[in-house]
N, C-alpha and C positions, 0 to 999 in steps of 0.2 A: 601715504606711507598706511601701512595696515598695523593696528593696534598690537602689541606684543600680548601672547596668550596669557591669561591668569591662570597661575601654577594651582590646582587644586585645593592648596593648603590657604591660599587668600580668594577663595571664590565666596562669593556670597549668596546663600541657596535661598528661596524663595523663602516668606517670613512662616509659614504653618512647616516647611520641613524643617526649618530651624528649631521653630520651638520644641516642636516632637522628639526629634534627635538630641537638641539639647537636653529634654528633659531625661531623657534619655542616658545620658551620661552621669546626670544627677543621682536617678535611678541606683546606677552599675556602683558609685562610688558610695550613698549615703551610708551604709552602714559602717564602713570604712573611716568615715569621721565623725560619728557620733558615738561609737566605741570608746575611744581614749578619755573623751570628757564623761562618760559614765564609768568609767574604771577609776579612775583619777578624783571624781565625784567621790565615789563611793570610798574610795579609801581615807579620804578626806575626813569624811560625815556628814556632805553635805544634803540640806534637807530638799524635798521631792521636785520643789519649787527653782530652789539654787540650782540644782541639777539641769532640771529646765531652760534656766537661762543660760547656763555654760554651755548646754548644747548649741541653743540658739547662736551663740555670740561664735563658737568654733564653725559651725553653719555660715557665718555674715563673714568671718576673715578668710574664711576657705574661698567664698567667694571675690572677696578682694585681691586676694592672692592669685586668683584664675584670671582674671582681668589683668595683671602686672605682666602674666607670663602668655597668656595669647594674645593681647593687643599692644603691649609692650609702651614703653616711655623712655625717651632716650635710649641708652645702651642698656636697658634693663628688658628683661624678656624673651625667651627665646622663637616667641611670634610663631609656634609649634600648637595644634591644639591638644595643648594638655591640660589636665585638671589637677590643682593644688589643694591640699586637704592637710589635718593634723596628720603628722607622721607617727607611726605606731611605734617607731623605735625608741619614742621619749616616755612611753608608758611606764616602762619598768625604773628608769632613774627617778621619773616624776614622782612616783609612788614612794619609792626609797628617800625621795626629800621629804615628801611628806612625812613621813615615818618618823623622822629625825628631827622634827620640828616638833619643838615641847610645845608651843599655842598651837594648835591645829588652824585657828585663824590667820596665823602668819602663813601656813605652808602655801598655798597661791601666790600670794605677792611675791615669798622667795624664788619660787618657780618662775614666775612671771618676770621679775629682773633676770634671773638667769638667760631664759631665753633671748631679753631684748638685747644683752650685751654677747650673746652666741650668735644671733641673728647680722649683729655689727661686725664682728668678727669676721663672720664667714661672708658678708659683705665685701670687705677689703681682701680678703685672700681669695675672691670669685676668680680674678683674671690669671693667678697664680695656679690658681687649681684647675682649670680650661687647658693648661697645657698638657696634661697628661693625656689629650684625645691621641696624640698621634702613638702612644703607647696601645690603642685599641683597635686591631687590626680586623679580618672579619673572622679570625679567629677566635680573639677574644669578646668581639661581640656578638657574634653568634651564640656563643658559650652563657655568654652573660643574662642574653634575652631568653635563651632557654629555661636559664635558671628563675628568669622572674616569672615564668609559666609557671614551672614545677612550684615553686615558692608559694605561690599563691593559689594551688588547686587544693593543698589542705586545709584553708578557709572557707574555700567553696564545701568542702566535702564537714565539716563542720558546721555549717551555714544548714546544711540539708537532713542533718540529724535531728533540729529545732533550737530549739530559743536559749534553752535552760539545760546544760550539762549534769546539771544535779536532780534534775528532774526523773520521774520513773521512767516515763516514756521517752526520753531522749534516744535517739535512733529506734525509732518504734516502723513499724512498716507504714502508717499514716506518715509520718514527716518523708520518709524516705518517696512513698509515692508521690507526694506532692511535689519533690524535687524533680522526679522522674519523669511527673506528666507536665512540669513545666519545661523540663531539657525537651520531652517530644514536641511539644508545640513549636517553640521555635526551632527545632530542626524542620518538623512539617513545614513551617512559613517558608524557611530558607529554601526549602525544595521545591514547592508548590507553588510560589510566589513571585513576582515579580517587581520592579521598580521599588517606588515609594513603602508598600507594605513589606518587601523583602528587606530594606533598610532600617526599618523600625521593630523587624522581628524579637529583638529582645525588648523593648518596652511591652509589646501585644502580649507575649509571654509572661512578662510578670503580670500585667493586669488580669489575664485570663486565670494564670496561678491562684492570686489572689480571690478571683471570685468562687474559683473551684475549693478553696479552702475555707469557703463562709462555713457551708453545713457541718464539717469535721471541727468546728471549734478552735480553726487556728488562725483566724483573724482577731486582733481585738481593735476595735473602733474607738476603745476608752481614752488614747491618747488625742483624738480629735475632739471630742466630748470634754476635754480638760484642758484646752489649751487655748490661750487666748488669742485674739483677734490679730491685735497688734504690740508689738514690744520693741524695743532698742535697745542692745547691749550698749549701758552707759558706761563710759571710761572708767577705768579704776573701780568698779564696782565692788569689787573686793578687798579695796585698799590699795593704796599705791605701792609700788614695786619697790622689792628690798633686795640689797646686790650682797651674796654670800659666796666668799671664794669656790666653797665645797662645791656648792650650787650649780656655780657656773661654769668650773671645770667639768664635772659631770655632764652637762647640756652644752658643754663644747666638744666633748667627746660624739655627742648623738650628731651634733652639726656637720663633724667631718663624716659618719656613718651616712647621714640624708646627703649629702653633695656626693659621695662616691654613687650612691643608689641612684640620685637623680642625674647625673651625667650619664651613668649606664642605660639609665631609661630614653634620655635623650637621644643616646646612639640610635637603640632599639626604634625610638617614634622616628625619628630620620629616614631608617632604612624602612619602614612601613610605608611613610608618606612619599617616599625618593625625592628627599630634599636632605642630603645627609648634611647632620650636624658637626660643623665646626669647631675650632676652638673658639671664634668669636661668637658664634652662635651658642656655645654651652656655657660660657661667660655669663650672657647676657642670663640666659635660663637659672643660671647659679644666683645670678644676682636679684634676679626676681623670687627665687626660692627663699633665700638669705633676707633679702628687704621685706618682703611678707611675711615672714617670722618673727623679725625686730618689729613690726608696725601692729603684728597679732595681738600681744599682749596689751597693748593700748587698751584695746575693746575687747577683753578677757577672752582670748584665745590662745592655744597653743604653736608650739611650731609646726609650721607649714612645710610639705614637700610633694613634688609632682606625684599622683595617683598612678602603681603600674595597671591597676586593674581597668583603666580605661584606654590604656593601650592596645588590651584586647579587644575592645568595642571596636576602634576605627579601623585595626587589620581586619576585624569580619566584615563591618558594614560598608568598607571602602570609602566611608564619608571621611574626608581628610579636612576639610576646611576649619580653620582654628574660630571662626566668627560662630560656628554651631559650638564650640565649647565656650565662649565667650556669652552666648547666651544661655549654656547651663551656670556659668560663674552667677550671671544675673538670677537665675532660680533660687541660687544659694541664698545670696545677700535678701532674697525677697523673703524666704525661709527665714533666715535669720532676724526680720524685721517682723514677719507673722509666723509664730509659732504655730497658729492653726493649718497655715500650709505646708510647714514642715511637718507637724504630724501625719499629712497624706501621707507622706512618703514610707512613714514610720508602721504604716499598716501592713504593708506588703510583709508579708512572714518571712521567717530566715528560711525556710526549706524550698520557698518558693525561689530568694535570693541564690539560695544553692544552686540549685537547677541552672538557673541563669548563667551563674559563675561560671559552672562547667565549659561550657563554649567559649564564655568569654575569657577566661585564664589558660583555655585549652591551645584558643587563637595565639595567645603571647609565645608558647612555647613551640607550637608549628613555624611561628614564623623566626624563632631563632632557629630551627633546624634547615629553615629555608636558606637563612645567612651561614651557615655551616657547609651546607652544599656548596656554597662557592669557596668556602675555605680553603681547600686544596688539601681532603681527610686522606688524598692516598700517598700522603707523607708522613711517614712513622710519626717526627717530630710534631705535629699537627695533633696525631691521635693520642698521644702522651699530654697535650696539653688538655685538650675537650676530657677526657679520662679523669684526670686526676681533679681538674677543675671542678667539673660536677661532683665526684664523689665527694671532696669536701663541702663544695656548697650544697648539698645535700644532707651535710651529718646534719644541723639542727631540727631538719625535717623526721627524720629516720628515728634520730635518737637525742630527742630535745633535752635531754641531760647531760649529755656527753662531755660538756664542759662545766659540771656543777662545782668542781675544785678550784676553778679558775677564780680570781677579784669578781667582785660585779661590775666595775669599769671595763676592766678586757671583755667581760660576758654580754655590754652590749654590742662589740663589735663583732664576736665568734657567734653570738647569735641569732647573727644577721646572717643568712645562707649567700643571699647576693653580694652583700661586701666582701665576705671571706674567699667565695666564688671569684667574683670579681679581681680580686689582688691575688689570688692564684692563677688564673689565667694570664696576667700582665708580667707576673713575675716569672713565669713558665716561658711565656712565649719570647722572652728578653733573653733568658736562658739558653733555649732550644735553637731560636730562630735569629737573633741578633749579636750575642757576644762573640759565640766562638767563632760564626762566619765573618765578623769584620778582621777577627786577627787573620783566620783562613785569607781571607780578602789580603789584608797587608803584606802576607808573606807571599802570595801571589804575586801581588806587584812588585815586588822585591825583586823576586826571580825573574820576573818577565824584563826587567832591569837591567841584569847581569850579561855581561857580554858573551856572544857563543862561543867564543874560546874557553871559555870554561862553565860547562852546563853543567848542573846539578843533577845528580842522579836521583829518581823517582822509584821509590820500592812500592 
């Protein structure tokens, strides 16, 4: 008997290809992982050494969470090519928690305690949350996937303008030129090369863009010179976790937002890798997210979630192996244990990341449009679902202060265009494609059962 063919998701590639493509995933998500600890650490007033430690801890825990998601144990892990890292949705509430803590030395222990509780509660809720998958037909998933890509594009545009929004040269021709050069290199490699080089076009573009940036003074090698060779995120480095009700409630709201976005991400990635995410897969993936979040504070990390950035990389390269992403998780762990290795990725200038990000995030939006093509947009009801959901989801992008009058807790949800667009699409799909039609179908069944001697007139 012939062996069953291996699905591309479960394929193990040659070692060199695994390493380079895994590193490419790390490069695509590195800025997203280090930004939250830098922002929160600065708000708390950590020293430079403490900030470096906190950043390394978040890289280390992101690697552990990625292992859970890609390799999986028991009923934990979607076993899809997902990179996990610190969710940006938690930045605002974490800085708010820090601001409300009288002794700033207690801020991180309070945050860590809240994340642990939110992670454990999320783990218990995962199987119930996953049952929402039946409310995600193509018209909903296509809308959400498109929103993921569109919501990420402003991040790339921000990177393209430079590292410091307050600097006088922010958005200068120098930075925009570097972003454009990186984008052009990636496009040329995708167009005129083939095989392995074509698949690592983003990584080559990042390296080439970094080299081009050197004579313009946009590449900073300082982090490499200052970094230690070996370091370990010792458990509870900032103190034992503390548990405060207000902080826990705040992070539970973030957990709901994170689980909603992760569900949408899993549905999106399932479509791209041609292994649709069913209820069991989503439950396992949510367990990995939430357990990773609960474990993360033990090593001084924050709440973890699936990274939408890397979906674009999978869509563009068509490398669907989850083991490639697991290798990327290995690099993250090594970076957490070796600050000098982590600093090498930090050398890549933000404009160079921005140029590559245009391709990556645009690919996600394009995948969403492909899904919408199959969603039956010839029906007016579906057009309305897509139109209104996209509009609601784009509000935080086009009008960032639109919800400024709402309470801070509500803004955690409302300021996430992916979450608001996702909820809107699910609700509108129910209203237009299910509720009324079920009543109509019930009436039709009743009428069909009436005797022919007493027909009902139809106007």
